[in-house]
LOTOR-774465 format. One line per 2 residues: number of its first residue (from 1); for each residue x, y, z of N, C-alpha, C. Coordinates in steps of 0.02 Angstrom, whole numbers, plus 50000, padded with zeros to 5 digits. Each point is the difference from the previous one (the first is absolute). Layout:
BEGIN
NUM = X/Y/Z/X/Y/Z/X/Y/Z; ... .
REM end
This chain:
BEGIN
1 = 49551/49317/50399/50069/49982/50016/50000/49953/50061; 50041/49950/49999/50003/49954/50055/50054/50021/50048 .
3 = 49989/49989/50064/50046/50024/50051/50067/49965/49998; 50003/49939/49972/50062/49962/50002/50043/50009/49939 .
5 = 49982/50046/49954/50045/50011/49944/50055/50048/50022; 50056/50000/49963/50057/50041/50019/49987/50072/49982 .
7 = 50039/50045/50032/49994/50071/49984/50017/50013/49927; 50047/49962/49973/50017/50008/49930/49938/49989/49956 .
9 = 49961/49948/50016/49940/49987/49960/49946/50051/50012; 50000/50031/50059/49952/50054/50013/50019/50063/49962 .
11 = 50064/50018/50004/50022/50063/49970/49996/49998/49924; 50018/49945/49969/50001/49996/49927/49932/50015/49969 .
13 = 49946/49965/50020/49936/50016/49968/49976/50070/50017; 50016/50025/50060/49978/50067/50017/50034/50051/49955 .
15 = 50065/49992/49990/50036/50047/49957/49976/49995/49929; 49979/49941/49980/49974/49991/49932/49931/50030/49991 .
17 = 49959/49997/50052/49929/50014/49989/49966/50045/50051; 50038/50033/50043/49968/50037/50054/49956/50056/49974 .
19 = 50014/50024/49940/49962/50056/49974/49932/49980/49974; 49989/49936/49990/49939/49979/49967/49945/49980/50050 .
21 = 50006/50026/50061/49948/49986/50049/49939/50045/49990; 50005/50049/49957/49945/50048/49991/49952/49973/49947 .
23 = 49963/49949/50019/49962/49962/49952/49929/49988/50024; 49956/49987/49953/49934/49975/50015/50007/49930/50029 .
25 = 49953/49978/50042/50006/49936/50034/50011/49943/49951; 50044/49954/50020/50023/49947/49954/49951/49942/49999 .
27 = 49997/49967/49942/49963/49937/49994/50046/49943/50020; 49972/49940/50006/50042/49942/50013/50048/49990/49943 .
29 = 50063/49983/50017/50051/49993/49948/50002/49930/49973; 50025/49996/49937/50006/49934/49968/50049/50004/49943 .
31 = 50032/49945/49986/50041/49993/49940/49963/49953/49953; 49958/50026/49958/49958/49959/49957/50038/49983/49936 .
33 = 50025/49940/49996/50041/49980/49943/49959/49987/49937; 49933/50006/50006/49958/49987/49941/49994/50060/49954 .
35 = 50030/50057/50020/49995/50060/49958/50042/49989/49937; 49968/49998/49943/50035/49986/49938/49980/50047/49944 .
37 = 49966/50055/50017/49977/50046/49948/50058/50045/49977; 50046/49970/49965/50061/50035/49979/49983/50060/49954 .
39 = 50029/50057/50016/49988/50059/49960/50037/49997/49933; 49968/50024/49949/50031/50003/49935/50054/50055/50000 .
41 = 50052/49994/49958/50052/50052/49998/49970/50068/49985; 50026/50051/50032/49976/50068/49990/50026/50027/49935 .
43 = 49959/50040/49966/50021/50030/49937/50045/50060/50012; 49982/50041/50050/50039/50060/50015/50032/49992/50067 .
45 = 50059/49971/50001/50034/49987/50064/50075/50012/49991; 50035/50000/50056/50073/50005/49999/50029/49945/50044 .
47 = 50055/49973/49979/50030/49944/50036/50046/50026/50055; 49990/49973/50060/50043/50018/50057/50033/49937/50027 .
49 = 50061/50007/50024/50037/49945/50030/49990/50001/50075; 49990/49941/50029/49991/49996/50073/50027/49933/50025 .
51 = 49989/49985/50063/50029/49941/50032/49984/49936/49963; 49939/49994/49973/49978/49938/49968/50008/50001/49924 .
53 = 50032/50051/49972/50011/50001/49928/49977/50064/49968; 49967/49995/49943/49975/50059/49964/49924/49995/49992 .
55 = 49967/50057/50009/49928/50003/49994/49980/50063/49962; 49953/49993/49954/49974/50058/49963/49940/50027/50039 .
57 = 50006/50061/50024/49948/50029/50043/49968/50060/49965; 49940/50020/50020/49967/50058/49969/50043/50063/50008 .
59 = 49998/50042/49950/50037/50062/50003/49969/50049/50049; 49936/49994/50011/49966/50045/50046/49951/49959/50043 .
61 = 50025/49961/50047/49956/49956/50039/49949/50040/50041; 49939/49976/50002/49946/50034/50036/49975/49961/50061 .
63 = 50012/49934/50001/49974/49959/50054/50058/49957/50028; 50040/50032/50040/50060/49968/50027/49985/49969/50068 .
65 = 50021/49938/50009/49996/49967/50065/50071/49995/50028; 50012/50031/50057/50067/50004/50029/50007/49949/50057 .
67 = 50039/49947/49988/50010/49948/50050/50068/50004/50033; 50046/50038/49972/50068/50005/50028/50001/50053/50055 .
69 = 50043/49988/50050/50006/50046/50055/50018/50070/49977; 49969/50050/50029/50012/50071/49987/49979/50022/49930 .
71 = 49979/49953/49957/49982/50020/49932/49936/50040/49997; 49956/49990/50049/49938/50039/50001/50015/50074/50009 .
73 = 50037/50016/50053/50015/50070/50015/50045/50031/49948; 50051/49962/49979/50046/50027/49949/49964/50011/49934 .
75 = 49952/49957/49982/49962/50011/49939/49962/50066/50003; 49971/50013/50057/49964/50064/50009/50048/50059/49992 .
77 = 50058/49995/50030/50049/50054/49995/50023/50011/49928; 49999/49946/49960/50021/50004/49931/49943/50020/49953 .
79 = 49939/50006/50027/49944/50022/49960/49954/49946/49976; 50010/49938/50024/49957/49943/49982/49959/49980/50061 .
81 = 49935/49991/49992/49956/49983/50056/49976/49928/49994; 50031/49953/50035/49977/49930/49997/49928/49993/50024 .
83 = 49967/49948/49977/49931/49988/50020/49996/49950/50058; 50054/49964/50013/49998/49950/50053/50071/49984/50024 .
85 = 50004/49971/50061/50064/49980/50027/49988/49947/50054; 50054/49978/50032/49997/49952/50055/50009/50036/50066 .
87 = 49999/49963/50055/50006/50031/50066/50038/49955/50047; 50020/50028/50058/50031/49962/50053/49953/49998/50059 .
89 = 49978/49941/50022/49952/49996/50055/50028/50029/50065; 49958/50034/50037/50018/50022/50067/50033/50067/50005 .
91 = 50009/50034/49944/50033/50065/50002/49953/50055/49979; 50002/50057/50036/49953/50054/49986/50018/50040/49938 .
93 = 49956/50045/49981/50013/50044/49943/50058/50046/50018; 50053/50002/49959/50056/50045/50015/49978/50073/49998 .
95 = 50014/50037/50052/49978/50069/50004/50031/50043/49945; 50062/49984/49981/50035/50043/49952/49970/49996/49930 .
97 = 49959/49948/49987/49969/49993/49934/49930/50031/49995; 49973/50019/50057/49933/50028/50000/50000/50065/49961 .
99 = 49953/50004/49953/49996/50060/49958/50046/49999/49940; 50041/49947/49994/50047/49995/49944/49983/49942/49953 .
101 = 49974/49946/50028/49983/49941/49961/49929/49979/50016; 49958/49993/49949/49930/49981/50011/49993/49927/50020 .
103 = 49945/49985/50033/49982/49931/50015/49989/49962/49934; 50025/49940/49996/49991/49959/49940/49972/49932/50020 .
105 = 49980/49962/49951/49972/49933/50011/50053/49953/50027; 49982/49959/50049/50046/49950/50026/49993/49935/49961 .
107 = 50055/49970/49983/50000/49935/49967/50036/49948/50042; 49997/50008/50067/50026/49949/50045/50066/50019/50032 .
109 = 50030/49951/50034/50062/50010/50036/50059/50004/49951; 50053/50034/50022/50057/50014/49956/50030/49937/49970 .
111 = 50001/49945/50038/50031/49939/49975/49950/49948/49976; 49936/50019/49996/49949/49953/49980/49942/50037/49967 .
113 = 50013/50033/49944/49947/50040/49968/49944/49956/49973; 49941/50028/49997/49941/49965/49976/49997/50006/49924 .
115 = 50020/49948/49965/50004/50003/49927/49931/50009/49967; 49950/49969/50029/49933/50007/49972/49976/50072/50003 .
117 = 50015/50033/50056/49979/50070/50007/50039/50045/49952; 50065/49986/49992/50040/50038/49952/49971/49992/49930 .
119 = 49981/49939/49982/49971/49986/49934/49936/50040/49990; 49958/50003/50051/49937/50037/49994/50010/50075/49991 .
121 = 50056/50026/50024/50014/50071/49994/50023/50020/49929; 50016/49950/49959/50021/50011/49931/50058/50051/49993 .
123 = 50056/49986/50034/50056/50047/49995/50032/49997/49931; 50034/50054/49981/50039/49998/49938/50075/49997/50015 .
125 = 50018/50001/50065/50070/49991/50020/50002/49979/50073; 50040/49948/50015/50012/49978/50068/50073/50010/50017 .
127 = 50013/50033/50056/50068/50010/50023/50010/49958/50063; 50045/49951/49995/50011/49953/50054/50070/50008/50028 .
129 = 50011/49971/50059/50067/49996/50028/50029/49931/49990; 50065/49994/50008/50033/49936/49987/49979/49945/50049 .
131 = 49970/50019/50057/49976/49949/50046/49939/49963/49972; 49970/50025/49946/49943/49967/49969/50018/49967/49934 .
133 = 50064/49985/49989/50021/49969/49937/49964/49933/49989; 49982/49966/50054/49968/49935/49993/49933/50002/49966 .
135 = 49966/50058/50000/49935/50004/49967/50004/50048/49940; 50061/50012/49976/50007/50046/49943/49960/49976/49939 .
137 = 50001/49936/49986/49965/49974/49942/49925/50013/50004; 49972/49988/50060/49929/50012/50009/49983/50074/49994 .
139 = 50042/50043/50029/49989/50072/49994/50003/50022/49927; 50047/49970/49963/50009/50018/49929/49940/49980/49958 .
141 = 49964/49947/50021/49939/49981/49965/49946/50054/50007; 50001/50036/50056/49950/50051/50013/50015/50064/49961 .
143 = 50063/50022/50002/50020/50063/49967/50076/50000/49994; 50027/50042/49957/50073/50007/49997/50027/50014/50071 .
145 = 50050/49961/50020/50025/50003/50069/50075/50014/50000; 50020/50047/50040/50070/50018/50009/50020/49984/50072 .
147 = 50056/49966/50009/50024/49982/50067/50060/50044/50018; 49992/50041/50051/50053/50044/50023/50051/49961/50042 .
149 = 50060/50027/50005/50053/49970/50039/49992/50020/50073; 49972/49955/50041/49988/50015/50071/50030/49945/50044 .
151 = 50066/49994/50002/50031/49950/50043/50002/50025/50072; 50026/49958/50044/50015/50023/50068/50075/49995/50012 .
153 = 50032/50051/50027/49974/50066/50014/49981/50037/49936; 49955/50047/50006/49977/50036/49941/50055/50044/49971 .
155 = 49997/50013/49934/50047/50045/49969/49990/50071/50026; 50045/50047/49985/49990/50070/50019/49933/50026/49974 .
157 = 49970/50046/50036/49934/50025/49981/50002/50033/49931; 50057/50031/49983/50006/50032/49935/49997/49949/49944 .
159 = 50032/49941/50010/49998/49947/49950/49930/49976/49988; 49961/49992/50054/49932/49974/49994/49955/50051/49965 .
161 = 50009/50064/50015/49961/50052/49967/50016/50004/49926; 50065/49996/49984/50021/50005/49930/49978/49939/49960 .
163 = 50001/49941/50031/49978/49940/49966/49925/50004/49982; 49960/50022/50048/49928/50007/49988/49988/50054/49947 .
165 = 50037/50055/50004/49992/50054/49952/50015/49977/49929; 50052/49958/49993/50017/49974/49934/49944/49956/49973 .
167 = 49968/49961/50043/49945/49958/49980/49941/50042/49977; 49985/50053/50036/49942/50042/49986/50014/50055/49950 .
169 = 50062/50004/49977/50017/50053/49953/50000/50069/50031; 50019/50003/50064/49999/50063/50038/50071/50018/50025 .
171 = 50049/49987/49959/50069/50012/50021/50013/50074/50017; 49971/50045/49963/50012/50071/50012/49970/50022/50067 .
173 = 49941/49973/50015/49969/50016/50065/50043/49974/50057; 50025/49938/49992/50043/49971/50051/50063/50042/50010 .
175 = 50029/50022/49946/50060/50042/50005/49986/50063/50039; 49942/50031/49988/49981/50061/50035/49990/49987/50074 .
177 = 49969/49943/50017/49988/49984/50071/50066/49988/50037; 50047/49966/49967/50065/49986/50032/50041/50064/50005 .
179 = 49997/50042/49949/50036/50065/50003/49974/50043/50057; 49934/49999/50010/49971/50039/50055/50023/49973/50067 .
181 = 50007/49934/50004/50026/49970/50061/50069/50026/50015; 50045/50001/49951/50068/50023/50011/50002/50074/50017 .
183 = 49954/50039/49972/49996/50070/50017/49982/50009/50074; 49953/49959/50024/49981/50003/50070/50057/49977/50046 .
185 = 50037/49949/49978/50058/49977/50038/50051/50056/50007; 50014/50035/49945/50049/50055/50003/49976/50056/50046 .
187 = 49935/50014/49998/49972/50052/50043/50007/49981/50073; 49989/49936/50015/50007/49976/50069/50073/50001/50022 .
189 = 50045/49982/49955/50072/50004/50016/50019/50071/50019; 49978/50047/49961/50017/50070/50013/49973/50023/50067 .
191 = 49939/49979/50016/49969/50020/50063/50039/49971/50059; 50025/49939/49992/50037/49967/50054/50073/50024/50004 .
193 = 50025/50030/49947/50070/50022/49997/50008/50074/50018; 49948/50032/50025/50006/50070/50020/50054/50005/50053 .
195 = 50047/50045/49987/50056/50007/50047/50054/49949/49989; 50003/49972/49938/50053/49952/49984/50067/50031/50014 .
197 = 50045/49962/50028/50064/50027/50022/50002/50003/50076; 49942/50002/50029/49995/49995/50073/49975/49930/50017 .
199 = 50041/49956/50027/49979/49932/50014/49935/49996/50039; 49989/50049/50043/49940/49999/50040/49937/50008/49958 .
201 = 50005/50038/49945/49942/50014/49959/49993/49955/49938; 50055/49970/49980/49998/49959/49939/49969/49932/50017 .
203 = 49935/50001/50012/49967/49942/50030/49997/49940/49953; 49998/50012/49935/49994/49944/49953/50059/49952/50006 .
205 = 50058/50025/50019/50060/49958/50003/50013/49973/50070; 49961/50023/50048/50012/49977/50069/49940/49965/50031 .
207 = 49940/50013/49975/49939/49972/50030/49991/49927/49981; 49990/49956/50049/49985/49930/49987/49924/49989/50002 .
209 = 49973/49978/49944/49928/49990/49994/49985/49925/49999; 49960/49978/50048/49982/49930/50006/49929/49989/49974 .
211 = 49988/49942/49969/49933/49980/49978/49985/49932/50030; 49945/49995/50037/49983/49937/50034/49925/49991/50000 .
213 = 49979/49942/50024/49929/49984/50002/49990/49943/50050; 49938/49993/50021/49982/49942/50040/49930/49977/49978 .
215 = 49988/49935/50005/49935/49974/49981/49976/49952/50054; 49936/49986/49998/49971/49954/50050/50026/49929/49991 .
217 = 50021/49982/49938/50023/49932/49987/50075/49991/50012; 50041/50050/49982/50071/49987/49994/50046/50047/50040 .
219 = 49973/50038/50045/50043/50041/50042/50032/50058/49963; 50064/50010/50011/50036/50059/49975/50044/49982/49941 .
221 = 50002/50044/49949/50050/49994/49948/50018/50069/49974; 50057/50004/49964/50023/50064/49973/50018/49992/49927 .
223 = 50009/50056/49966/50008/49999/49928/50068/50026/49978; 50028/49967/49949/50066/50018/49975/49997/50046/49941 .
225 = 50057/50010/49968/50006/50048/49945/49968/49976/49936; 49988/49935/49995/49969/49973/49939/49924/50007/50001 .
227 = 49972/50010/50059/49928/50012/50005/49984/50067/49966; 49938/50007/49976/49980/50061/49964/50013/50062/50042 .
229 = 49980/49998/50063/50010/50058/50044/50074/50012/50012; 50038/49945/50008/50072/50007/50011/50035/50029/49940 .
231 = 49977/49983/49940/50032/50027/49940/49989/50076/49994; 49943/50024/50025/49988/50072/49999/50048/50035/50047 .
233 = 50009/49973/50060/50048/50029/50047/50070/50001/49970; 50017/49947/49964/50066/49996/49968/50006/50053/49946 .
235 = 49947/50010/49960/50002/50051/49948/50011/50070/50030; 49971/50011/50058/50006/50065/50033/50069/50008/50032 .
237 = 50031/49944/50017/50065/50002/50033/49995/49999/50075; 49942/49980/50026/49992/49995/50073/50035/49938/50026 .
239 = 50023/50004/50061/50037/49945/50030/49951/49951/50033; 50023/49937/50008/49959/49948/50031/50036/49973/50061 .
241 = 49963/49974/50049/50032/49965/50056/50043/49943/49974; 50050/49982/50036/50048/49949/49977/49965/49935/49980 .
243 = 49949/49980/50038/49967/49936/49986/49957/50002/49937; 49987/50059/49972/49957/50007/49941/50040/50020/49938 .
245 = 50065/50000/50004/50041/50017/49943/50014/49937/49958; 49997/50007/49935/50014/49943/49957/49944/49988/49950 .
247 = 50015/49960/49950/49955/49988/49944/49954/49940/50016; 49956/50011/50049/49951/49948/50017/49932/50032/50009 .
249 = 49948/49958/50000/49931/50024/50001/49976/50013/50071; 50007/49952/50045/49979/50010/50069/50035/49951/50046 .
251 = 49996/50014/50064/50023/49954/50052/49938/49980/50039; 49988/49935/50006/49939/49977/50032/50012/49974/50070 .
253 = 49946/49998/50039/49999/49970/50066/50053/50028/50047; 50003/50065/50005/50046/50032/50048/49971/49991/50070 .
255 = 50040/49974/50045/49976/49989/50069/49998/50066/50037; 49960/50002/50053/49997/50061/50041/50068/50016/50030 .
257 = 50039/49947/50013/50067/50010/50029/50047/50035/49952; 49984/49997/49935/50042/50034/49950/49964/50060/49969 .
259 = 49953/50027/50037/49960/50056/49974/50043/50061/49986; 50060/50003/50030/50045/50056/49987/50021/50002/49926 .
261 = 49991/49945/49964/50016/49998/49929/49957/50048/49959; 49941/50018/50026/49957/50046/49963/50007/50072/50025 .
263 = 50047/50011/50045/50011/50067/50026/50032/50045/49947; 49994/50064/50008/50030/50048/49954/49985/50070/50022 .
265 = 50018/50048/49959/49982/50070/50015/49927/50012/49985; 49974/49963/49951/49929/50003/49981/49978/49928/49987 .
267 = 49939/49983/50021/49973/49933/49988/49932/50007/49967; 49994/49973/49939/49935/49996/49966/49973/49930/50012 .
269 = 49943/49997/50035/49968/49937/50014/49945/49990/49948; 50011/49953/49953/49957/49992/49942/49942/49953/50014 .
271 = 49943/50028/50015/49941/49960/50018/49968/49968/49939; 49968/49941/50011/49958/49970/49948/49929/50029/50004 .
273 = 49988/50042/50050/49935/50032/50011/49946/49951/50021; 50020/49944/50028/49952/49951/50026/49991/50011/50075 .
275 = 49941/49987/50027/49987/50011/50071/50044/49955/50043; 50010/49937/49980/50042/49954/50039/50071/50026/50006 .
277 = 50025/50031/49946/50069/50025/50002/50006/50061/50045; 49947/50040/50003/50000/50058/50045/50004/49976/50073 .
279 = 49962/49947/50014/50001/49971/50068/50069/49972/50016; 50032/49968/49950/50067/49971/50011/50051/50055/50013 .
281 = 49994/50055/49963/50046/50057/50012/49989/50029/50069; 49938/50008/50021/49986/50027/50066/50028/49954/50055 .
283 = 49996/49935/49989/50028/49952/50048/50076/50006/50002; 50031/50009/49941/50073/50008/49997/50021/50063/50037 .
285 = 49961/50053/49995/50016/50063/50033/50001/49994/50076; 49968/49947/50026/49998/49990/50072/50062/49964/50026 .
287 = 50042/49976/49954/50061/49963/50019/50053/50049/50026; 50034/49982/50053/50056/50041/50026/50055/50009/49948 .
289 = 50009/49951/49956/50052/50004/49949/49982/50054/49948; 49936/50006/49985/49978/50054/49954/50017/50068/50030 .
291 = 49990/50007/50064/50012/50064/50034/50073/50020/49999; 50044/49952/49987/50072/50014/49999/50025/50027/49933 .
293 = 49958/49999/49949/50021/50024/49935/50016/50075/50002; 50058/50018/49974/50019/50071/49999/49954/50041/49957 .
295 = 49975/49970/49945/49956/50036/49955/49935/50018/50035; 49978/49958/50046/49940/50014/50038/50011/50059/50047 .
297 = 50058/50001/50031/50016/50055/50046/50004/50066/49963; 50018/49998/49935/50003/50061/49959/49932/50018/49971 .
299 = 49950/49957/50012/49933/50010/49974/50001/50003/49923; 50037/49953/49969/50006/49999/49928/49975/49934/49970 .
301 = 49950/49970/50031/49969/49940/49973/49936/50020/49964; 49995/49983/49936/49943/50019/49960/49966/49938/49971 .
303 = 49936/49991/50017/49962/49944/49972/49972/50022/49933; 50020/49965/49947/49979/50017/49932/49959/49943/49970 .
305 = 49970/50012/49942/49950/49954/49973/50026/49946/49954; 49952/49967/49968/50013/49942/49958/50043/50016/49939 .
307 = 50002/50064/49980/50039/50018/49941/50074/49986/50009; 50025/49995/50062/50070/49984/50011/50016/49928/49982 .
309 = 49950/49960/49987/50010/49930/49979/49990/49991/49925; 49980/50052/49965/49978/49993/49930/50049/50033/49952 .
311 = 49992/49983/49935/50050/50022/49951/49970/50038/49941; 49934/50012/50001/49971/50040/49945/50020/50073/50008 .
313 = 49992/50039/49948/50024/50069/50000/49962/50043/50051; 49936/49984/50013/49963/50037/50052/50032/49988/50069 .
315 = 50019/49938/50014/50032/49983/50063/50067/50034/50007; 50039/49999/49946/50067/50031/50001/49993/50074/50017 .
317 = 49953/50035/49969/49991/50071/50014/49973/50011/50070; 49959/49954/50026/49974/50006/50068/50056/49993/50051 .
319 = 50049/49956/49986/50059/49994/50043/50039/50065/50001; 50009/50029/49941/50035/50065/49996/49962/50053/50040 .
321 = 49934/49999/49996/49959/50047/50039/50016/49993/50074; 50005/49938/50024/50016/49988/50071/50069/50026/50018 .
323 = 50047/49990/49955/50069/50022/50013/50003/50077/50004; 49965/50034/49956/49996/50073/50004/49967/50020/50066 .
325 = 49945/49966/50017/49961/50019/50059/50040/49992/50065; 50033/49942/50007/50031/49985/50064/50074/50020/50005 .
327 = 50035/50002/49944/50071/50017/50002/50014/50073/49987; 49955/50033/49965/50011/50071/49982/49954/50046/50039 .
329 = 49935/49987/49995/49952/50047/50029/49993/49996/50075; 50023/49944/50031/49994/49994/50072/50066/50005/50038 .
331 = 50051/50022/49966/50063/50003/50037/50003/50062/50044 .
REM end
């Protein structure tokens, strides 16, 4: 990543591909336009509709290459184990995926996959994101290719899971995963509503929960209700600070002078888990303006991991784990 790109350009690829950092070391990337070994039509396949049209894919794919953001982890959750994926340079292995998703072969950076390496892996299905539409034809020469809808801002996490499930023929599994999510949301609501009728105890309707972050490149920013983490808080019915209310993804480049915008009754500081970002946060903590935050005085600032930036079902459940841990078990 280059230091002079905008935060929007930093956040978009990370949200698309942050989960695919758990990879074997990558080879040099290339877009080899000489790949012309077009696959013959499959005899036993089913036609699926996607961003680039219709494609007949294997009914039971065994060698899936996942190039779209979050598709690696979501495929695992749906019962499909891809053999390869892309990665985002400079980001560590997400802790929340350890023990849940195996290491797979790397086929290059998220926006510049190595086509020759994909060809050598002999996939029977390639799952791409819409940011790679420009090389769809080349990918299709290698294997049946499906392009998922991955615009910016990203669609709701449920939409992305359901779209992938429909491609893989795992709709029932997806339904079960989403139902389990709503069951956990209801359980959390009940835990927060103990003593409903007493304004002092009905915390879900009175507590303002802030989500913010800082990075070595771009300073401070906060997240709105359209962000994956914000949508979970909305589903639970938790309140947000005034500056974070509304149907937007994030607010970027918050100055230290406006740091009160990230104040609340609880503050989740969503780390990228990079060493430089830890240093930046420690430097921010030395600011007199940081010391003025009411949430700090209440000792309700919680530094959480990379899953707060991600949209796969493992990340969504990890966010719920944090909410149970910090809002219920530590009150």
